[in-house]
N, C-alpha and C positions, 0 to 999 in steps of 0.2 A: 706570311712571315712579316709583312710590312708593319702590321699593327703592333706586333710584339716589339720590334726594334724601336718603332716610334714610342711605344709605351715606356720603355726604359729611359729613353731621352726625356720624355714628358715628366716622368717621376723625378728625374734628376733636376730638371728645370724648375719643377714645381717647388722643390725644396728651397731652391735659391729665391725664386720669385715670391714664395709665401712670406719669406723674411723681408725681402726688399719692397714687396707690394707694388710691383709694376703691373698696373691694372690690365692693360691689353693682353700682355703675355700670359698673365694669370688666367684670364678668361679662356684663352686659347687652350691652355693646359687642361682646364676643367672640362671643356667641351670634348677634348681628345679622350679624357678618361671615360666620359659618359658613352662615347662612341665605342671605345674598347669594351666597356661593360656590356653594351648592347650586343656586341658580336660574340663575346665569350665571357660570361659573367664570372664563372668559377676561376678560370685561369687568371683573369685580370685581378680578381679579388685577392688571390694568393700573392700576386706580385705587389699589390698595394700594401698588403700586410708585411711582406718581407722588406719593403722599402722604408718602413717606419714613418710613412707620411701621415698616418691616421692622427698622430699626436698634433700635427700642424693644423688639422681641420678645426680643432676647437677654437683657434684664434680667428678662423674665417666664418665662425657662426655668430659673431657678435651682432647686436642690432644695427651697428653702424656699417657692417660689411655689406658691400653691394653684391657679394656672391653667395649670400647665405642660402638662397633657394637652391642654387646649383649644388652646393656642398651637401645640403640636406638630401637632395635627390641622389647624389653619389652614395651617401651613407645608406639610404633606403635600398639602393641596388645591391651594395655589398652585403648588407644584413639579410639578404635573401638566403645567404649561405650560413648554415649553422655554425661553422668554424669561425665566422667573423663576428659573432654577436658578443662574446666575452671581450675580444680585443677592442670593440667599439666602447664597451663599458670602461675597460682599463685605460683607454686613451682619453678618458674624461669628457666624452661627447654628450653624455645624458643631460647634465645640468644646463649647458648652453642650448641644447635642443629644447628642453622644457621651457627655458626663458623665451624662446622664439614663439611659443604657443600664445604669447600675448601680442604678437604682431598684428597689424591691420591688413597686411598684404595677403591676398588669398592664395597666391602661388606658394609663398613661404609657409603658410599654414598647412597647405596640402602636402608639401614635401616633408615638413616636420612630422606631421601625423603619420605619414608612411614610414619614415625612418624609425620613429619610436615604436610603431606597431610591429615592424619587422624585427627590431632588436628584442622586443618582449616575447616574440613567438617562441613558445616552448623553451624559454630561457629564464631560469630562476634568477640568474645574476642581473639580466636585463630588467626584469620586473622589480627586483629589490631596488635597483638604482633609480628607476622611474618613481617608485614609491617614496624613496628618500627625498627625491627632488620635488615631490608634491605634484607630479604630472597629472594624476587622475582628476583631482579637483578642478584644475584649470580646464581640462578637456570637457568635463561636465558643464562647467560655467559657459564655455564657448558653445556647446550644443544648445544650452538654454537660450543664449543671446542670438544665435543664428537660426533657431528653430523655425521661425515663421517665414523665412525667405525661400521661395520655391523655384528660383532660377536654376538651370542645370548645373552651373559651376558650383553653386552653393550646396546643391544636393550631393554632388560628388564629394565635396569636403565633409559634409555630415556623415556620408557613408564611410569615409576613411577614418573619421573620429570614432564612429561606433565600432569599426573593425579594430581600431587600436585598443579600445576598452575591452573588447573581447579577448584579444591576444594577451592583454595585461592580466586578465582575471580568470581565464579559462582553466577549469578543473582545480582552482585554488580557492577553497572555501573562505579563507580569511580575507583575501583581496575582494572576493565577491561581496562578502559582508560589508567591507569598507565602502564599496560602490553603493550598496543599498543604503548605508548610513548617510552617504553624501547626497542621497535623493535621486539616484540615476533612474529609478523605475518610473516615477511620474513624468520625467523628461522624455524617456523613450516612448512612453505611451502617447504623449503629445505629438512626438515626431511621427509616429505611425499614423495618427489621425490626420495630420496635415499632409504627409507625403505618400499617402496610400497608392498614388498613381505611379510612384517610382519603384520599379521592381527591385533594383539592387539595394536600395535603402530599406525597403520593406523586409526583404530577406534578411538583411543584417539585423534589423530590430527583432525579427522572429528568432534568429539564432541566439541573440542576447537574452530574450525572454526565456527561451528553452533552458539556457544555462542557469539563469538566476532563479527560475521557478523551482529548481531542485532544492533550493535552500528553504528551510521552514520559515526563517525570519522574513522571507520576501513576500509570503502569502498575504500578510496583513497590509503591506504597502500596496500590493496589487489590488487588494479588495477595496482600497480607498480611491482607486482610479476608475476610469470607465473602460478598462481593458476588455471586459466581457463584450461590451457593445462594439468596440473597434474590431476585435477578432471575429465576431460573428459577421460584421459588415464585410470584412475582408474575405471571410470564408465564402460568403454568398457569391462574391465576384469571381472566385477561382474556378477555372475549368480543369486545369492541369492536375493530374494525380499527385505529382511531386510537391507542388505548392500546397495542396490540401493536406498532404501528409505532414508537411512542416508545421502547419497550423495545428494539426492534431497533436503533434509532439509538444506543443506549448499548452494546449487545452487540457491534456490528460493530467499533468502534475498540478495545474492550477485548480482543476475541478476536484482535487482532494480537499479543498477548503470549502466548508459549508456555506459561507457568505458568498463566495464566488459561484458555487453551484447555483444558488438562487439567482444571482445576477445573470448567469448564462441562460437560465431558463427564461428569465424575463426578457433577455435580449433576443430570444427566438431561436436559440441553438437547436432545441429539440425538433422544431419543424424542419430545419436543415438536415438533421440526422435521419429523420423519418423518410425524407425525400431520397437521401442516399440509399437507404435500405431498399426503397421501392425500385430505384433505378438499377441497383446492382444485384438484386436477389437471384435473378436467373442467369447471371453471367458466369462463364467459367474462366474468364481472363484473370491471370494472377493478380494484377493491380486491383481489379474490382473485388476479388475475394478478400484481399487485404483491407480494402476500404470498408467493405461490409462489416468485417470483424471489428475494425477500429471504431466505426460509427456505432455499432450496436453495443460494444463494450462501454463506450463513453456514455451512452444512454443509460446503461445500468448504473454507472458511477454517479450520474446526476441524481439517481433515485436513492442514493445512500444518505442524502441529507434529509432531515425530517421535514423542513419547510419546503424544499424543492419537491420532495416526493408528494407531500400533501397537496401542493399547488397543482401538480400534474394529475393527481387522482380525481380532483374535483368531485368528490362524493361518488366516485364510480361512474360519473357521467362524462368524464373528460375524454376528448377525442384521442389524446395521447394514450390514455389507459386502454381505450378500445382498440387502437392500432396495435399496441403491444400484445394484447390478447390474441390478435389474429396471427401473431408470429408462432404461437404454440402449435397449431395444427399444420404449419408449413412443412415443406419437405427438406428445408435447409437446416442442417444440424446447428450451424452457428446461430440462426434465428430462433430455433427451438430453445437453445441454451439461454440466449439473451432474454427470451420471453419468460422462461421459467424463473430466471434470476430476478427479473423485473417484478414478477408476481411475489416472489419471496421478499423483495424490498417493499412493495406496497403493503405486504402483510405484516407491518411492524406495529400496528395498533388494533385494538379490538374492533373498533368501528369499521375499519377497512376490511378486516378479516370476515366479519359477520356479513357485510354487504357482498363480498366476493363469493362466499359459500352459498348465499341465497341466490346468486346469479349464475350458478352453474360452472364455476371455475374448476371445482374438484373433478368433475367429469372430464374436462379438457386435459387436466394434468394426468388423470388415470389413463386416458387414451394415449397420451404421449408416452407414459411409462410402458404401456403395453407394446408400443412400437419398438421399445428398446430392451425387451427382456432377453432375447437371444442375440448374442454378440453385440449388445447395445453399446451406445456411446456413454462412457463412464461419466463424463462431465455433465451430460444431459440428465442421466439418472440422478446424479448427486444434486443437481439444481432443482429437479422436479420434486425430489424427496424433501429438500430444504423448504420448498414452498408449502408442501403439504404439512410439514412439521409446524411451520409458523401459523398456518391456517387453523391447526388443531388446538391452538392455545386457548381461545375463548371457550368457556364451559359450554355455552349454547351451541357451539359448532360440533362438539365431539359426537353427540348422538347422530346428528345429520350426516357426518362424514362416515360414521360406522355403518349407518344403514345404506349409504351409497356404495359400500363395499370396498372402502379404502384399505382395510387390513388385508383383504384377499389379494389386492394388487401389490401391496407392499411386500407381502410374504413371497411373492414370485422371485424376489431378489435375495432370498435367504442363501442361495447358492453362490452369490457373488464373492469373489476373492479380493475385491478392492476395498481396503480399509475406509476410504472416504464414504463409499456407498454403504458399507456396513454401519458406519457411525450414524449416518442420517436415517437409515432404516430403523435402527434401534431407538433413536430420538423420537421419530414419528410415532412408533408404536407406544412408546412410554407416554407421550402427550395424549394419544387417543384413549388410553385406558384409565387415565387419571379420574378417579371417582366413578368409573363405569364398571360396576361389579360383573355384569353379565359378560361384557367383552373381555374383561380380565380373566374370567373363568374359562371362557372359550379358548383364549390364547394359551392360558396356563396349562390346559390339558392337551395342547398340541405338542406331541412328543418330539416331532421334527424340530420345531422351534426351540423347545427347551434344551434339546441336545446340542443344537448349534450355539445357543447362549452359553452353555457350560464350556463348550470348546473355545468360544471367544473370550471367556473369562480368563483364559490362560494366554491371551495374545500379548505377551510381555513387550513385544516391539511396538505395540500400538496402544499406548495408555488410554487414549480416548475411547477406542472400541472396548477395551477391557472395562473401563469405568462404566460406560453405558450398558454393557451386558449385565454387569452386577446390579446396576440400578433397575434394569428392566426385570430381572429375576425377582428382586425384592418387591417391585411394584405389582407384579402378578399376584404375589401372596397378599400384600397389603390391601389391594383394591378388591380382590375376589373373596378373601377370607374363606377359601374353599379347601376342604380336606383333600379333594381329588387333585387340586393343583399342587398341594404340598407333596402328596404321594408321587406325582409325576416328577417333581423337582428332586425328591430324595432318590427315586429310581435312576434319574439321569446323572446323579453325582453332583448336584448343585449346592448341597449344604455347606461343604468346606469353603466354597467361594463366599457365601454369605457371612461365614464366621470371619474369614480374612477381611471382608469389607468392613467389619466392625472396627478394624484397626486402621482404617483409611486416614489420610491426613486431612480429609475434608469432613468437617463436622456433619454436614448435611447427609453425606453418604454413610457415615458411622451410624447416624440416627436411623436412616432408612433400614439399615441392616438389622439393628437391634429390635426395631418394631416388627420386622418380618420374622425374626427369630423368636420373639415373644409369642407371635401368632402360631408358629410351628409348635412351640412348647405347649401352648394351650390346646391346640386342636389335634396334633398328631405326634405327641411326644414319643410314644412307643416306636413308631416307624422311624423316627429321625435319631433316636437315642444313640445308636452306635456311631453314626456319622458325627454327631455333636461331640461325642467323647474323643474320637480320633482326631478331630479338628482342634482339640484342646480349648473348647469354649470356656470352661470354668476358669482355667488359668488366665485366659484373656480378660474375662470379666473382673477377676481379682486385680489385674494390672490396671484396668480402666478406672476402677474405684479408688485404687491407691494413688493414682497419678493426680497430682494437684492441678495439672494443666487441662485435665478433661473438662469439657463444658458441662454446665449444670444438667442440660437435657440428656447428656450421655450418661452421667451418674444416675439420674432418675431412671432411665430406661434399662440400665444395667441391673439395677436392684429389682425392677419389675420382672426382668428375665430370670434372675436368681430364684425369686419366689416361684416362678412357673416351672423351673427345672426340678424343684423338690419332689415332684410327682414321680421322678425316675429314681429307682434305687441306686443304680451305679453313679448317676450324676450327683445325687444327694450325698453319697459317700465322699465324692471328690470335693464337694462344698465343705463338708465337715473337716476334711484333711487340711484344707487351706484355711488359715485363721480369718474367715470372713467377718466374724463378729467384731474383731478389733477395728477393721476398716470401716464397717458399717456404723458402729457406735460413734466413731469420730464424726461421721456425716450428720449426726442428729443436730449438731450445732451449726450446720451449714447456713450461710447467709440467705440462700434461696429457700423460701418457705416449702415449695413442693418437694425439693430434695430432702429437707429436714424431716418432713412428714413421712415420706417414703422410707427414710432410714429407720424411723421408729417402727413402722409396720414390718419392715424386713427384719429388724432386730428381734421383734416378737416372734416372727415366723421361724427364724433360725433357732431361737431359744426353745420354742415348743418342740421343734422337730429333732433337737439334738439328743 
């Protein structure tokens, strides 16, 4: 009870003495308040607010006042309560506090930094007031000028200032952008370098980096500092999981920038990550599993940059590349996944792909997929198929991969119900049969495959799977030019999908469909006739030719297809019933030479046949 009685007296006394300025009695009152706040911060703060004393504090914060540090300390304490932050702003305390940031006195600076930091915490009004008073720039300037002093008291002050900037800008993009424009990033990186022995300050810098790195505009600034080197240096020193996790949280957003990826590789981050993987791979402790995942994910992220990836590939001789390869046969799903994703990332240019296929990567990936056929891990399936798809891009690799039996392995996943796996499976097969007639024919006669493709062509919920299924159907015909393949596709009900594909919004898909349909009309028109009719092909071709927006190659291939359809009586009649001559004769004057020529030929054909 004693404190509360005293407190009321103190507050009354303070009102009088703050006006009269009786030094000793004023100091006693302030000490009494600090004591009361230490015993019960919330209750004391409520009393302070009720007494109206906050307004008087502004006059005690002038540079001349001998109590400014104590008053700032009291404000810092009361502003720990959310309900006191707006009253502090309303009492006009921000501007005098910001002025005190120019003080030479360390204690004044410390308490002022605390006060402003607490007022800004989660308070829009507090931040606005500090912004209007220009507080951020002064704090950044102070950080710069005090940066090199390493005594404990100064490090404590630097930590408070960093914390204040964090509270000021946390989760506020425009204030974070303001700090970046004021040059806070190089200053904080320098701080981290000089004070890496100080845990509290280091931690504060990391939190700051984590917040700022989320902003796109920060990446260029970070790239012009030696942050990569500092973070890797710090990372190597950390033993505790939590500290490493904090550094990871900064590294991940920074590593999205290609320039920083390369800097991190050059600073030796990859070696650290490989070491983590080696240490944690057999552990079943929660923290170790998390760290293994974070480390291997980050490794894959570094490989997304062209330069950083090529540097680590080192012509396929690189130790990093070799280590990553060894992840694929491991028993750890996370490592299998990271290994397959890494290979997919290394396989981003023909040179790397050719080297990898010649060095037995395909067999490793096939073994991995075989381990995941029954109740497999979907992410691993997806990653391994992605890698195979990329490896199949160079022409020289296709035959090698086909003879290694890749299609047989891939077809084991036909029964998958997971769209991402279906999508990659389709893409891999399409890459493999490109200009490979024999393989295209073999797959095109595989009834199970063709029936599944026709089913996926109707996967309305998964545009990617739908598009890839259509493209593979068309590719089977285009690359095999085989009557048997066409018959299989007709029997499985695939024709209507190829006709629909001709109306796709993607020119490349329209074109692939029209070429496949022209082959069908040339090789097996009798078999496909009914399906082409019921899919309204002739009407669609009329629309494509009449539409001014159709690309030249679409118009050209549509006319080739019209000519090919004339061999069927019923389709021929449909062509006659729609005024094709009008549309075609207009195209004779088309600016594209091939289209104009084909229009003349088609016109002759239509005239002769009519």
